[in-house]
C-alpha positions in Angstrom: 21.5 -13.0 12.5 21.3 -11.9 16.1 19.0 -9.1 17.5 21.7 -6.5 17.0 21.9 -7.3 13.3 18.2 -7.2 12.8 17.8 -3.9 14.5 20.8 -2.5 12.6 19.2 -3.7 9.3 15.8 -2.2 10.3 17.2 1.2 11.2 19.2 1.3 7.9 16.2 0.2 6.0 14.0 2.9 7.5 16.6 5.5 6.7 17.2 4.2 3.1 13.5 3.6 2.4 12.7 7.1 3.7 15.1 8.5 1.1 13.7 6.3 -1.6 10.1 7.2 -0.9 10.7 10.9 -0.4 13.3 11.9 -3.0 12.7 11.2 -6.6 16.2 11.3 -8.2 14.8 12.6 -11.5 13.3 15.8 -9.8 15.4 16.2 -6.7 16.5 19.8 -5.8 19.0 19.6 -2.9 18.3 23.1 -1.6 14.6 22.7 -0.9 14.1 22.7 2.9 10.6 21.2 2.7 12.2 18.1 1.1 14.3 17.5 4.3 11.2 18.0 6.5 9.3 15.5 4.5 12.3 13.1 4.6 12.4 13.3 8.4 8.7 12.7 8.7 8.9 9.7 6.4 11.8 8.2 8.3 9.8 8.7 11.5 6.7 7.0 10.0 8.8 4.1 8.8 11.1 3.4 11.7 8.7 1.9 14.2 6.8 -0.4 11.8 10.0 -1.7 10.2 11.8 -2.3 13.5 8.8 -4.1 15.0 8.5 -6.2 11.8 12.2 -7.0 11.9 12.1 -8.1 15.5 8.8 -10.0 15.4 10.0 -13.3 13.8 12.4 -13.9 16.7 9.5 -14.0 19.2 9.5 -17.7 18.3 12.6 -18.1 20.6 10.1 -17.9 23.5 7.8 -20.6 22.1 7.7 -23.0 19.3 10.7 -23.8 17.1 13.1 -20.9 16.3 13.5 -20.1 12.7 10.5 -22.2 11.9 7.3 -21.1 13.8 7.5 -17.4 12.8 10.1 -17.6 10.0 7.9 -18.8 7.1 5.9 -17.6 4.2 2.4 -18.1 5.8 3.4 -15.6 8.5 4.7 -13.1 5.9 1.4 -13.5 4.0 -0.5 -12.6 7.2 1.6 -9.4 7.5 1.1 -8.6 3.8 -2.7 -9.0 4.2 -3.0 -7.2 7.6 -3.2 -3.7 6.0 -5.8 -4.9 3.5 -8.1 -6.0 6.3 -7.3 -3.4 9.0 -5.8 -0.5 7.0 -2.9 -0.1 9.4 0.6 -1.5 10.1 1.8 -0.6 6.6 5.5 -1.4 6.2 5.6 -4.0 9.0 5.8 -6.6 6.3 9.0 -5.0 5.0 10.6 -5.6 8.4 9.4 -9.2 8.5 10.5 -9.9 4.9 13.9 -8.4 5.4 14.4 -10.3 8.6 13.9 -13.5 6.5 16.3 -12.3 3.9 18.9 -11.5 6.5 18.5 -14.9 8.1 18.7 -16.7 4.8 21.5 -14.7 3.2 23.4 -13.4 6.2 23.6 -16.4 8.5 24.7 -20.0 8.1 21.5 -21.7 9.4 18.7 -20.4 7.2 14.9 -20.5 7.8 12.1 -23.0 7.2 10.2 -21.0 4.6 7.4 -23.6 4.2 6.9 -24.6 7.8 4.6 -26.2 9.0 4.3 -28.1 5.7 8.1 -28.8 5.7 10.7 -28.3 8.4 13.5 -28.0 5.8 15.6 -24.8 6.3 16.7 -22.8 3.3 19.8 -20.6 3.1 22.4 -19.3 0.7 26.1 -20.2 1.1 26.9 -16.5 1.8 26.1 -16.5 5.5 28.3 -16.2 8.5 27.9 -17.3 12.1 26.0 -14.7 14.2 29.1 -14.4 16.5 31.4 -13.8 13.5 33.5 -10.6 13.3 32.0 -10.3 9.8 28.4 -10.3 10.9 28.0 -6.5 10.8 29.7 -6.3 7.4 27.3 -9.0 6.0 24.4 -7.0 7.5 25.5 -3.8 5.7 25.9 -5.7 2.4 22.5 -7.4 2.7 20.8 -4.2 3.7 22.3 -2.3 0.7 21.1 -5.1 -1.6 17.6 -4.9 -0.1 17.5 -1.2 -0.6 18.6 -1.5 -4.3 15.7 -4.1 -4.8 13.2 -1.9 -2.9 14.3 1.2 -5.0 13.9 -0.8 -8.2 10.5 -1.9 -7.2 9.4 1.6 -6.1 10.8 3.5 -9.1 10.1 1.0 -11.9 7.3 -1.5 -10.8 4.9 -0.1 -8.2 5.1 2.7 -5.7 5.8 1.4 -2.2 4.3 4.6 -0.7 0.7 3.7 -1.4 -1.3 1.5 1.0 -1.7 -2.1 0.1 -5.4 -1.7 0.3 -5.3 1.0 -2.4 -2.9 -1.2 -4.5 -5.3 -4.2 -4.1 -8.3 -2.1 -5.1 -6.5 -0.8 -8.2 -5.3 -4.3 -9.1 -8.8 -5.8 -8.8 -10.3 -2.8 -10.8 -8.0 -3.8 -13.7 -9.1 -7.4 -13.5 
């Protein structure tokens, strides 16, 4: 995908994830004004980190090999671990991860997930050229799928609204 597609994806993710993290569909009361204030605050908190994370992998166009140098699992692991070490930049990893998904599912070329160990690029046959008239539609479809997955994780597996440091501490306490 191109920069426009990644920014569009990140904005829609911040909006959708804001709703997912703020409104519990089991207890939602549509006339409560404080819910909408909390929603606006959550979207504001999510927007910058997710957009920065979504744009970061394409920094490799200025150096290195595009869709290899910063489009791989070791880079994503660094962003997943960053909040554990420094207790900030929560949700940047979501921008990075969804950038990868959009490049693998939404575009024809794919990314080198295991670079530098392997230069092979992985993709799905669902992608379109970044200049295609269908690029925006593919971005909307991929974003909707990402939000469904994130909602499923948040509601049924683990809350995405807790810090990764707290999650790691709880996980290690269980072990």
